[in-house]
N, C-alpha and C positions, 0 to 999 in steps of 0.2 A: 654789623656789616650790611651795606646796601648793595644787593646783587641783582643784576638784570639778566634776562634770558631771551634769546631769540626763540619765541614760542609760535612762530608761524606754522611749523609742521604740527605741533601739538594741537593747535586749534583747527587745522584744516586737512590733514592727511590721514588716510585710513590704514596705511601699510607701514613698512619699515621705519622710515625716519619719524613718522608720526607716532608710532608705537614706542620707539625709543624715547622721544622727547616727553611724551606723557608719563612714561615710567620714571624717568629721571626726576621730573618735577613732582610727581606724586610722592616719590620716595624722600626727596628733600623736605617737602612739607610735612611728611609724617615723622621722619627720624631726626632731622636736623633743624631745630626750631630757633636756634640762636642767631637768626639773621632775618632781615627783611628782604623778601623776594618780590620782584616786579617782572611781569611777563609781557613782552612786547610782540605785537602781531599786527599786520596791516589789515586783517579782517578775521572774522570768526565764522566757522560753520556751525549751524544749529546743533548738529550731532555731537559736537565736542565742546559746546559752549560752557558746560559745567563738568569737565572731566576731572576736576579736583574734588568735586563732591563736597562732603562734609569737612574735608581738610581745610578748606578756605572759602570764604565768601568774597574773596578778592576778585575784582574785575580786571580783565586784560587792559593793557595800555595800547591805545590805537594812535595813529598819526595825528598830530595836532590840527592839521588843516585839511580842507577838502582837496586842495591841489596835491598834498602829500598822499592822501588816500588814493587819489587817481593815479599818481605816479609812484605807487607803492614799491616797485623794485628799486627805484632811486632812493626812496626814503630808507628802505631796509639796508641798502649798501653804503649809504653816506649820511643822509639827512637825519637819521635817528640819533646821531652822536650828540647834536645840540640838545635834543630832548632828554637824553641820558644825563647830560650835565645839569640841566634844569631840575631833574628829579633826584640829583645827588647820588647817582649810581657810582659806586667805587670799582666794581668789577662786572664785566659782561661775559656771559658764556654763550658762544655760538654752538648750538646743539646739533647742527646739521651741515658740517663741512665748510662753513663760511663765517667771516666776521666783517662788520662794516669797516670802512676806511676811516682812519683818523682817531682811533681810540687812544693810542699812545700820546698823541699831541693834546688830547683832551684830559690827559692824566687819569685815564680809566684803564685799569688792568684787564687782561683778557685771557680767557681759556677757550680753546677750540676743540670740539670733538670731531675727529676725522674717522669716518667709518671704513673706507676702503679706497684703494687706488686701482680698482679693477680696470678702469678705462685706459690705464697706461700698460697694464699687463696683457689685456685682451682688447686692443683697439678695434678689432673687427666686429665687436658686438655693439659699438656705439657710432652714431653718425658723426662725421667729421666736425660739424659745427658744435656739437655737444662736447666733443673732446677738447676743442679749442677753448670753449667757455669754462669747462671744468678745470683745465690745466691752469689757466690764468687765475681763476678765483681760488682754487684750492692751494696752489703754491704760495700766492701772496698772503692768504690767511694763515698758513702754517708759519711763514716767516714773521708775520706781524704778532702772532700770539705769544704771550708770556709762557704759557704751557699748552702743549698739544696732548689731548687725551686720545689714545688709540683704543679701540674696542677689542683688540686682540694683539698678541705678539706678532702675528703675521702682518697686521696693518702697521705696527710700529717698525718692523723691519722694512716694509715697503716705503715708509716715510723717509727712512735713512737712505735706502737704496736710490730712490727716485729724486728726492729733494735734498739729500745730504744733511738732514737734520738729525742730530745724534740723541742718545739716550738721556743726556743732561736736560733736555727740553721736553722729551716725550715720556708720558706715563701711561701704562696700560691699566685701564679700569674696565673690568668685565661687566657686562650688563646682566640683568635678570630677565625673566619673561613675565607676562601677566600673572599675578598671583592666583588667578582662577585655575591655572594649570596645576597648582600645588594642592588643590582641594580634591580629595578622593572622590571618584565618580561611582555612583551606585549603578548596579545592573539595570535598575529602572531608568535612570537617566540615559544610559547607553542605548537601551532598547527604544526609548522614545526618540532619540536622535536617529537611530537606524530606520525606524518607521517613517520619520519625517522625510528622509532622503532616499528611502527605498533601498537600503543597503542590506546585504546578507549578514548572517551571524559571524562569518569569518571573512576578513578582507585584508589586503595590503594597502598601505597608504603612502602617498607622496604629496607633500604640500609645498607650493612655491609657484611663483609666476611661470606660466608656460612659455618659456623663452629659451633660446639656444644654449645659453650659458648654464642653465639649470639641467640640461642634458636629459630631458624626459624621453627623447627618442631612443637613446641607448638603453634606458631603463625598460622601455617597451620591447626592444629586441631581446633583452635578457629575459624578460617575463615570458615571451613567446617560447623560449627554450625550456620552460619548466614543464613538469609532467601534466598530463591532461586534467588531473584532479586539482590543479592549482586554484587557490582562492582568487576572487576578482581583485583587480587593481583599481584603486580609487585615486584619481588625479585631481587635486584641488588647487586652483589658482587662476589668476587673470589671464585671459587669452591674448596672445600677441600674434604677429604674422607667422611665427614659428609653429603655431598650432595647426596650420594647414598641413605641415609635414606629419605631425602627430596624427591628425585625422586621416590623412591618406594611408598611413601605415596601418591604422586600426581597420580601415575598410578593406585594404588589400589583403590583410591577413585574417580577415573575418573574426575580429576580436570585439565586435560591437557589444556582445552580451557579457564580455568579461572585463572590459575596461570602462569604468564609469568616470565621467568628467563632470566636476562640479565647479562652476565659476564663482558663484555667489553663495556664501553661507553666513548665517548669523554668527557673530563673534562668540556668543554664548554656547554655540554648538561645537566649537573647536575642541575644547577639553574632552568631552565625551567621545568625539570622533577619534582623537588620538588614543584615548584609553581603550576604545573598543577594537583597535587594530591589532592584528597578529604581529605586525612589524611595520616600521617606517623606513622607506627607502629615500635617501636624499643624496643623489650622486652628482651634485653640481660640480662643475670644474673649478670654481673659485668663488669664495665669499669673504666678507669682512668678519663675519661671526658665524652665521648659520643658525638663526633663532629656532627654526623648527626642530633642530636636534635637541635643544634644551627643553622645548615644550614636550617632546616625546619622552625624554628622560623623567621629567616631572610627573608624567602619567605612567611611568614604569613600563614603557613600551620599547622593546629592543629596536636597535637602529642599524641599518646598513648605510654607510656613507663613504665618501671618497678619501683616498689616501694622500690628498693634496691639501694645500692651503692651511686654514686654521682649524680644520675639523677635529683633529686629535686634541687640540686645546680644550675643545668643548666637551667631547664625549669620552675621552680617556679610555678606560677599559670597558665602558658600557656600550661599545659598538664593535662591529666588524668593518673592515676597510677594504675597498676595492679600487683598482685603477678605473677612473671614470670612462676611459676609452677602451677598456677590456670587457667586451660584452660577455664573454665566457666566464670571466671571474665574477662579474656582477651576478650572473645567473647561478653560479655555484653557491655563492653566499646567500642569495635569496632562498634557494632550495634548503640550505641548512637552517635558516630562520623559520621556514614553514614546517619542515618535517622532523627536525632534530629537537626533540623536547628538552633534552638536558642542556643543549647549547642555548636554547631559548630561555630556559629558566636561569641559567648562569648570567646571561646578559641582563635579564629582567631584574635580578637581585643587585646587579652592579649599578643600575640606573639611579636608585635612591641615593646612594653614597656620592656618586658623581654629581648629581643635580644639587646636592647640598653645598657644593663648592661655590655656587653662585647664589647671591641673595641681594634683594633690593636694599636692605639695611647696610650691607657691606659696601655696595656701590655708592650709596649716599654718603657714608662715612669717608670713603676715599676721596670723593669729589669735594666734600666740605673741608677736608684736610688740605687739599690743593688751594682752595679759596683762602683759608686762614694763612697759609704760608706766603701767599702773594700780598696779603693786606696787613701783615705784621708791621 
């Protein structure tokens, strides 16, 4: 089988879609070797130029001409098709919500991974021009694809609700997280990380872009309601305009010594950061999957998350659930995770079993089965 991938995000993006794309490709190269894979990208970032490592010495496929490299959005959305034909590609997988136009006319089968349709559920969080662009691109790609891969049942349900595309075309394939999170963290590794970022021995952790949908302001309000001996709260994520509200709340309520904000961390420090936390709080209003939840479970760190969206799909019995807009409820559950040792231990023991439900090998096997079914 000759399979091509949209690898733009894998070679250029440091967060969500980039992490997903790299994980999928690494997993296929490791566990499903009975196919030839070609990775297509308009450019490569030095940081990710060799993300496949020892799995492959293969070089990415770039646009054929200088003009295509200059007009790379057009190449990626349409011009790439002739290049795929020349390379003998039989199936193309768009890993990040979109497919080029004209694959079916070129007799190339197609798979699309759609991560979420949050922009339709919560349009207030997205600029109007972005919503218009996403709507046109995502819906057309869903209809063009032979199979749509949803990363959660929640996303699959949204695809049916908003686009009318039923289960005969949509398949749920859960992702995994970076395998580094499944490596046990030593006390020394955790202590080294703490010293590096000047963190205390006990802390609460929340990881995610500091944006309104992630709901860190309500988390802060709940945190403020905790007893005076509460451990510090560490917020990790890229700052957006929403951070002004977070910062104002911290200053107004004199929480500067208790709330630690870290915007840039080395990726290698994230597993010990999770492992060293007393608990992880992730009270986002809506996600397509919620990767920090799986990362927390892999490090056996108890989780408080929201009772909405896909979160129970990920954490099952390894978390407690609160209404993301009920500050009192969030506060009560945080208090439980901090001070109730038996509850903490119960959730900690559930993490390992729940995390085992997700694996890179399983994900690669399910995707490869889809490819085979389309190319029989």
